[in-house]
N, CA, C and O atoms as a GROMACS GRO file, in nm:
protein
  356
    1MET      N    1  -0.367   1.708   1.526
    1MET     CA    2  -0.216   1.649   1.492
    1MET      C    3  -0.156   1.775   1.422
    1MET      O    4  -0.213   1.836   1.332
    2SER      N    5  -0.026   1.811   1.479
    2SER     CA    6   0.049   1.914   1.417
    2SER      C    7   0.109   1.862   1.286
    2SER      O    8   0.108   1.743   1.257
    3LYS      N    9   0.160   1.955   1.212
    3LYS     CA   10   0.241   1.916   1.090
    3LYS      C   11   0.363   1.833   1.122
    3LYS      O   12   0.395   1.741   1.047
    4GLU      N   13   0.427   1.861   1.223
    4GLU     CA   14   0.550   1.799   1.261
    4GLU      C   15   0.527   1.659   1.308
    4GLU      O   16   0.607   1.569   1.284
    5GLU      N   17   0.405   1.641   1.381
    5GLU     CA   18   0.361   1.497   1.418
    5GLU      C   19   0.318   1.413   1.293
    5GLU      O   20   0.346   1.294   1.276
    6PHE      N   21   0.253   1.485   1.215
    6PHE     CA   22   0.209   1.411   1.077
    6PHE      C   23   0.330   1.374   1.012
    6PHE      O   24   0.339   1.258   0.972
    7LEU      N   25   0.432   1.461   0.993
    7LEU     CA   26   0.560   1.427   0.918
    7LEU      C   27   0.626   1.312   0.986
    7LEU      O   28   0.662   1.215   0.919
    8SER      N   29   0.646   1.318   1.125
    8SER     CA   30   0.703   1.209   1.191
    8SER      C   31   0.644   1.082   1.175
    8SER      O   32   0.716   0.983   1.163
    9GLN      N   33   0.511   1.071   1.173
    9GLN     CA   34   0.446   0.945   1.166
    9GLN      C   35   0.480   0.885   1.021
    9GLN      O   36   0.507   0.766   1.001
   10TYR      N   37   0.473   0.989   0.920
   10TYR     CA   38   0.509   0.949   0.788
   10TYR      C   39   0.634   0.894   0.779
   10TYR      O   40   0.651   0.790   0.716
   11ARG      N   41   0.732   0.954   0.838
   11ARG     CA   42   0.876   0.907   0.822
   11ARG      C   43   0.899   0.783   0.895
   11ARG      O   44   0.987   0.705   0.858
   12THR      N   45   0.823   0.759   1.000
   12THR     CA   46   0.838   0.642   1.082
   12THR      C   47   0.788   0.522   0.990
   12THR      O   48   0.856   0.420   0.979
   13ILE      N   49   0.682   0.536   0.932
   13ILE     CA   50   0.633   0.432   0.837
   13ILE      C   51   0.718   0.407   0.712
   13ILE      O   52   0.736   0.293   0.669
   14THR      N   53   0.768   0.517   0.655
   14THR     CA   54   0.843   0.482   0.533
   14THR      C   55   0.987   0.433   0.580
   14THR      O   56   1.051   0.351   0.514
   15ASP      N   57   1.032   0.485   0.691
   15ASP     CA   58   1.170   0.424   0.735
   15ASP      C   59   1.150   0.273   0.760
   15ASP      O   60   1.236   0.192   0.726
   16GLU      N   61   1.029   0.236   0.821
   16GLU     CA   62   1.001   0.096   0.844
   16GLU      C   63   0.998   0.007   0.704
   16GLU      O   64   1.049  -0.104   0.692
   17ILE      N   65   0.933   0.073   0.611
   17ILE     CA   66   0.927   0.008   0.484
   17ILE      C   67   1.064  -0.007   0.414
   17ILE      O   68   1.095  -0.113   0.359
   18LEU      N   69   1.150   0.109   0.417
   18LEU     CA   70   1.276   0.098   0.355
   18LEU      C   71   1.366   0.005   0.440
   18LEU      O   72   1.460  -0.050   0.383
   19GLU      N   73   1.347  -0.014   0.552
   19GLU     CA   74   1.436  -0.110   0.640
   19GLU      C   75   1.400  -0.253   0.593
   19GLU      O   76   1.489  -0.337   0.583
   20VAL      N   77   1.274  -0.280   0.565
   20VAL     CA   78   1.243  -0.419   0.511
   20VAL      C   79   1.266  -0.432   0.367
   20VAL      O   80   1.306  -0.540   0.323
   21CYS      N   81   1.243  -0.324   0.281
   21CYS     CA   82   1.271  -0.337   0.136
   21CYS      C   83   1.386  -0.245   0.096
   21CYS      O   84   1.370  -0.137   0.039
   22GLU      N   85   1.495  -0.294   0.128
   22GLU     CA   86   1.630  -0.221   0.109
   22GLU      C   87   1.654  -0.181  -0.029
   22GLU      O   88   1.732  -0.088  -0.049
   23TRP      N   89   1.599  -0.236  -0.121
   23TRP     CA   90   1.608  -0.222  -0.269
   23TRP      C   91   1.524  -0.101  -0.314
   23TRP      O   92   1.549  -0.049  -0.422
   24LYS      N   93   1.431  -0.057  -0.239
   24LYS     CA   94   1.341   0.056  -0.272
   24LYS      C   95   1.411   0.178  -0.273
   24LYS      O   96   1.479   0.213  -0.176
   25THR      N   97   1.399   0.260  -0.394
   25THR     CA   98   1.452   0.389  -0.414
   25THR      C   99   1.359   0.498  -0.400
   25THR      O  100   1.404   0.608  -0.368
   26HIS      N  101   1.233   0.482  -0.420
   26HIS     CA  102   1.135   0.590  -0.416
   26HIS      C  103   0.994   0.541  -0.369
   26HIS      O  104   0.978   0.420  -0.356
   27PHE      N  105   0.906   0.614  -0.348
   27PHE     CA  106   0.764   0.596  -0.336
   27PHE      C  107   0.668   0.655  -0.437
   27PHE      O  108   0.670   0.776  -0.457
   28THR      N  109   0.588   0.579  -0.499
   28THR     CA  110   0.505   0.634  -0.600
   28THR      C  111   0.393   0.729  -0.534
   28THR      O  112   0.371   0.733  -0.413
   29SER      N  113   0.335   0.794  -0.618
   29SER     CA  114   0.211   0.887  -0.566
   29SER      C  115   0.113   0.806  -0.490
   29SER      O  116   0.060   0.845  -0.386
   30HIS      N  117   0.087   0.675  -0.553
   30HIS     CA  118  -0.018   0.601  -0.485
   30HIS      C  119   0.022   0.556  -0.357
   30HIS      O  120  -0.057   0.554  -0.263
   31GLU      N  121   0.163   0.512  -0.345
   31GLU     CA  122   0.198   0.475  -0.224
   31GLU      C  123   0.205   0.576  -0.104
   31GLU      O  124   0.173   0.549   0.011
   32ILE      N  125   0.252   0.700  -0.151
   32ILE     CA  126   0.255   0.811  -0.061
   32ILE      C  127   0.104   0.847  -0.014
   32ILE      O  128   0.077   0.875   0.102
   33CYS      N  129   0.020   0.845  -0.105
   33CYS     CA  130  -0.127   0.868  -0.062
   33CYS      C  131  -0.182   0.753   0.023
   33CYS      O  132  -0.267   0.780   0.108
   34GLY      N  133  -0.142   0.634   0.010
   34GLY     CA  134  -0.182   0.526   0.086
   34GLY      C  135  -0.135   0.539   0.243
   34GLY      O  136  -0.202   0.515   0.343
   35ILE      N  137  -0.010   0.580   0.235
   35ILE     CA  138   0.049   0.605   0.373
   35ILE      C  139  -0.011   0.717   0.444
   35ILE      O  140  -0.056   0.704   0.557
   36VAL      N  141  -0.011   0.838   0.372
   36VAL     CA  142  -0.080   0.947   0.441
   36VAL      C  143  -0.223   0.936   0.477
   36VAL      O  144  -0.267   0.987   0.579
   37TYR      N  145  -0.302   0.863   0.385
   37TYR     CA  146  -0.442   0.827   0.408
   37TYR      C  147  -0.463   0.746   0.534
   37TYR      O  148  -0.554   0.768   0.615
   38GLY      N  149  -0.361   0.641   0.544
   38GLY     CA  150  -0.359   0.549   0.658
   38GLY      C  151  -0.331   0.621   0.782
   38GLY      O  152  -0.394   0.593   0.884
   39ILE      N  153  -0.236   0.717   0.782
   39ILE     CA  154  -0.213   0.815   0.896
   39ILE      C  155  -0.326   0.876   0.940
   39ILE      O  156  -0.357   0.871   1.059
   40LEU      N  157  -0.400   0.938   0.850
   40LEU     CA  158  -0.532   1.009   0.881
   40LEU      C  159  -0.635   0.916   0.943
   40LEU      O  160  -0.692   0.948   1.047
   41VAL      N  161  -0.658   0.806   0.885
   41VAL     CA  162  -0.748   0.718   0.933
   41VAL      C  163  -0.710   0.666   1.085
   41VAL      O  164  -0.792   0.663   1.176
   42LYS      N  165  -0.576   0.626   1.097
   42LYS     CA  166  -0.525   0.576   1.224
   42LYS      C  167  -0.552   0.678   1.333
   42LYS      O  168  -0.584   0.638   1.445
   43ASN      N  169  -0.541   0.810   1.304
   43ASN     CA  170  -0.557   0.918   1.402
   43ASN      C  171  -0.692   0.971   1.414
   43ASN      O  172  -0.715   1.076   1.476
   44ASN      N  173  -0.790   0.894   1.351
   44ASN     CA  174  -0.933   0.937   1.357
   44ASN      C  175  -0.955   1.085   1.298
   44ASN      O  176  -1.029   1.168   1.352
   45ILE      N  177  -0.892   1.105   1.197
   45ILE     CA  178  -0.908   1.233   1.129
   45ILE      C  179  -0.997   1.217   1.018
   45ILE      O  180  -0.959   1.168   0.912
   46ASN      N  181  -1.132   1.263   1.041
   46ASN     CA  182  -1.245   1.239   0.958
   46ASN      C  183  -1.237   1.354   0.859
   46ASN      O  184  -1.215   1.469   0.898
   47PHE      N  185  -1.255   1.324   0.733
   47PHE     CA  186  -1.281   1.423   0.626
   47PHE      C  187  -1.375   1.358   0.521
   47PHE      O  188  -1.376   1.236   0.510
   48ASP      N  189  -1.446   1.430   0.450
   48ASP     CA  190  -1.533   1.372   0.355
   48ASP      C  191  -1.466   1.363   0.214
   48ASP      O  192  -1.487   1.440   0.120
   49MET      N  193  -1.383   1.255   0.216
   49MET     CA  194  -1.301   1.230   0.096
   49MET      C  195  -1.259   1.092   0.088
   49MET      O  196  -1.204   1.042   0.186
   50ASP      N  197  -1.281   1.018  -0.030
   50ASP     CA  198  -1.227   0.888  -0.039
   50ASP      C  199  -1.089   0.882  -0.099
   50ASP      O  200  -1.049   0.984  -0.156
   51ILE      N  201  -1.011   0.775  -0.095
   51ILE     CA  202  -0.880   0.776  -0.120
   51ILE      C  203  -0.847   0.812  -0.260
   51ILE      O  204  -0.735   0.855  -0.286
   52LEU      N  205  -0.938   0.797  -0.354
   52LEU     CA  206  -0.920   0.835  -0.500
   52LEU      C  207  -0.927   0.988  -0.514
   52LEU      O  208  -0.847   1.047  -0.587
   53GLU      N  209  -1.019   1.051  -0.449
   53GLU     CA  210  -1.026   1.190  -0.452
   53GLU      C  211  -0.904   1.261  -0.383
   53GLU      O  212  -0.855   1.367  -0.422
   54PHE      N  213  -0.861   1.183  -0.267
   54PHE     CA  214  -0.742   1.236  -0.198
   54PHE      C  215  -0.629   1.233  -0.292
   54PHE      O  216  -0.560   1.335  -0.293
   55HIS      N  217  -0.596   1.134  -0.375
   55HIS     CA  218  -0.497   1.107  -0.459
   55HIS      C  219  -0.495   1.219  -0.563
   55HIS      O  220  -0.390   1.274  -0.596
   56GLU      N  221  -0.617   1.253  -0.615
   56GLU     CA  222  -0.634   1.361  -0.716
   56GLU      C  223  -0.581   1.488  -0.653
   56GLU      O  224  -0.506   1.562  -0.717
   57ILE      N  225  -0.617   1.514  -0.537
   57ILE     CA  226  -0.576   1.644  -0.461
   57ILE      C  227  -0.416   1.632  -0.443
   57ILE      O  228  -0.345   1.729  -0.467
   58TYR      N  229  -0.369   1.526  -0.405
   58TYR     CA  230  -0.231   1.504  -0.404
   58TYR      C  231  -0.160   1.541  -0.528
   58TYR      O  232  -0.069   1.625  -0.526
   59LEU      N  233  -0.200   1.478  -0.639
   59LEU     CA  234  -0.148   1.495  -0.761
   59LEU      C  235  -0.146   1.644  -0.801
   59LEU      O  236  -0.044   1.696  -0.846
   60ALA      N  237  -0.259   1.713  -0.783
   60ALA     CA  238  -0.268   1.847  -0.816
   60ALA      C  239  -0.177   1.937  -0.731
   60ALA      O  240  -0.146   2.049  -0.773
   61ASN      N  241  -0.138   1.894  -0.622
   61ASN     CA  242  -0.035   1.978  -0.550
   61ASN      C  243   0.100   1.929  -0.539
   61ASN      O  244   0.181   1.982  -0.462
   62SER      N  245   0.131   1.824  -0.617
   62SER     CA  246   0.270   1.780  -0.620
   62SER      C  247   0.329   1.798  -0.753
   62SER      O  248   0.262   1.796  -0.856
   63THR      N  249   0.459   1.816  -0.748
   63THR     CA  250   0.533   1.843  -0.878
   63THR      C  251   0.571   1.720  -0.945
   63THR      O  252   0.617   1.734  -1.059
   64ASP      N  253   0.561   1.604  -0.898
   64ASP     CA  254   0.617   1.491  -0.960
   64ASP      C  255   0.542   1.369  -0.900
   64ASP      O  256   0.503   1.365  -0.784
   65ASN      N  257   0.526   1.272  -0.993
   65ASN     CA  258   0.444   1.150  -0.944
   65ASN      C  259   0.533   1.052  -0.881
   65ASN      O  260   0.484   0.949  -0.835
   66LYS      N  261   0.662   1.075  -0.876
   66LYS     CA  262   0.762   0.991  -0.788
   66LYS      C  263   0.844   1.084  -0.708
   66LYS      O  264   0.944   1.138  -0.753
   67ILE      N  265   0.801   1.102  -0.591
   67ILE     CA  266   0.855   1.182  -0.477
   67ILE      C  267   0.944   1.094  -0.396
   67ILE      O  268   0.897   1.006  -0.324
   68GLY      N  269   1.072   1.116  -0.406
   68GLY     CA  270   1.172   1.029  -0.324
   68GLY      C  271   1.164   1.067  -0.183
   68GLY      O  272   1.081   1.146  -0.139
   69THR      N  273   1.260   1.004  -0.109
   69THR     CA  274   1.263   1.028   0.029
   69THR      C  275   1.346   1.138   0.070
   69THR      O  276   1.384   1.142   0.187
   70HIS      N  277   1.377   1.224  -0.007
   70HIS     CA  278   1.452   1.347   0.028
   70HIS      C  279   1.359   1.426   0.108
   70HIS      O  280   1.245   1.453   0.072
   71TYR      N  281   1.418   1.465   0.231
   71TYR     CA  282   1.356   1.532   0.332
   71TYR      C  283   1.260   1.649   0.305
   71TYR      O  284   1.144   1.657   0.346
   72GLN      N  285   1.330   1.743   0.225
   72GLN     CA  286   1.247   1.864   0.190
   72GLN      C  287   1.128   1.839   0.101
   72GLN      O  288   1.024   1.902   0.119
   73ASN      N  289   1.142   1.744   0.002
   73ASN     CA  290   1.023   1.718  -0.067
   73ASN      C  291   0.908   1.639   0.009
   73ASN      O  292   0.789   1.661  -0.016
   74VAL      N  293   0.946   1.556   0.096
   74VAL     CA  294   0.844   1.493   0.178
   74VAL      C  295   0.788   1.594   0.265
   74VAL      O  296   0.666   1.601   0.279
   75GLU      N  297   0.874   1.679   0.327
   75GLU     CA  298   0.814   1.788   0.421
   75GLU      C  299   0.713   1.862   0.358
   75GLU      O  300   0.603   1.875   0.412
   76LYS      N  301   0.743   1.920   0.230
   76LYS     CA  302   0.666   1.994   0.148
   76LYS      C  303   0.519   1.924   0.121
   76LYS      O  304   0.414   1.986   0.135
   77ILE      N  305   0.526   1.804   0.084
   77ILE     CA  306   0.410   1.731   0.056
   77ILE      C  307   0.322   1.718   0.177
   77ILE      O  308   0.205   1.755   0.178
   78ILE      N  309   0.383   1.664   0.278
   78ILE     CA  310   0.306   1.649   0.407
   78ILE      C  311   0.245   1.778   0.455
   78ILE      O  312   0.128   1.775   0.494
   79TYR      N  313   0.310   1.887   0.457
   79TYR     CA  314   0.256   2.009   0.505
   79TYR      C  315   0.148   2.064   0.420
   79TYR      O  316   0.050   2.126   0.462
   80THR      N  317   0.180   2.032   0.280
   80THR     CA  318   0.061   2.079   0.186
   80THR      C  319  -0.064   1.991   0.208
   80THR      O  320  -0.178   2.038   0.198
   81ILE      N  321  -0.042   1.869   0.235
   81ILE     CA  322  -0.165   1.768   0.256
   81ILE      C  323  -0.226   1.821   0.391
   81ILE      O  324  -0.347   1.840   0.401
   82HIS      N  325  -0.145   1.843   0.488
   82HIS     CA  326  -0.201   1.882   0.621
   82HIS      C  327  -0.289   2.002   0.608
   82HIS      O  328  -0.402   2.004   0.658
   83ASP      N  329  -0.236   2.111   0.537
   83ASP     CA  330  -0.301   2.234   0.516
   83ASP      C  331  -0.446   2.202   0.439
   83ASP      O  332  -0.552   2.253   0.477
   84ILE      N  333  -0.438   2.124   0.341
   84ILE     CA  334  -0.551   2.086   0.254
   84ILE      C  335  -0.664   2.014   0.345
   84ILE      O  336  -0.784   2.041   0.338
   85ILE      N  337  -0.613   1.929   0.420
   85ILE     CA  338  -0.695   1.854   0.505
   85ILE      C  339  -0.772   1.941   0.603
   85ILE      O  340  -0.894   1.936   0.612
   86HIS      N  341  -0.697   2.018   0.673
   86HIS     CA  342  -0.746   2.112   0.764
   86HIS      C  343  -0.846   2.218   0.706
   86HIS      O  344  -0.945   2.250   0.771
   87ASP      N  345  -0.820   2.270   0.589
   87ASP     CA  346  -0.906   2.360   0.534
   87ASP      C  347  -1.046   2.291   0.490
   87ASP      O  348  -1.151   2.354   0.472
   88ASN      N  349  -1.031   2.160   0.476
   88ASN     CA  350  -1.160   2.083   0.433
   88ASN      C  351  -1.240   2.016   0.555
   88ASN      O  352  -1.345   1.954   0.536
   89ILE      N  353  -1.187   2.030   0.670
   89ILE     CA  354  -1.250   1.974   0.774
   89ILE      C  355  -1.361   2.059   0.838
   89ILE      O  356  -1.425   2.015   0.935
   0.00000   0.00000   0.00000
């Protein structure tokens, strides 16, 4: 899966969540990791890491525990996670 496909899947899921939960203004690091981890599982991308370890890597590579839906922040996080995952496969 390319970075762009990864980002597209992430945005589709978050857009669906925001459509249902109109009051939501941001996603926490746990929510972001859950969504990203779910995308990896759904696409059968196997890597030797549980979700807690995945969350630790995410936190080590993010600048904020509350990353909003701003496109550039999301893109940076998704691309970083993509690179980390592909370096560890």
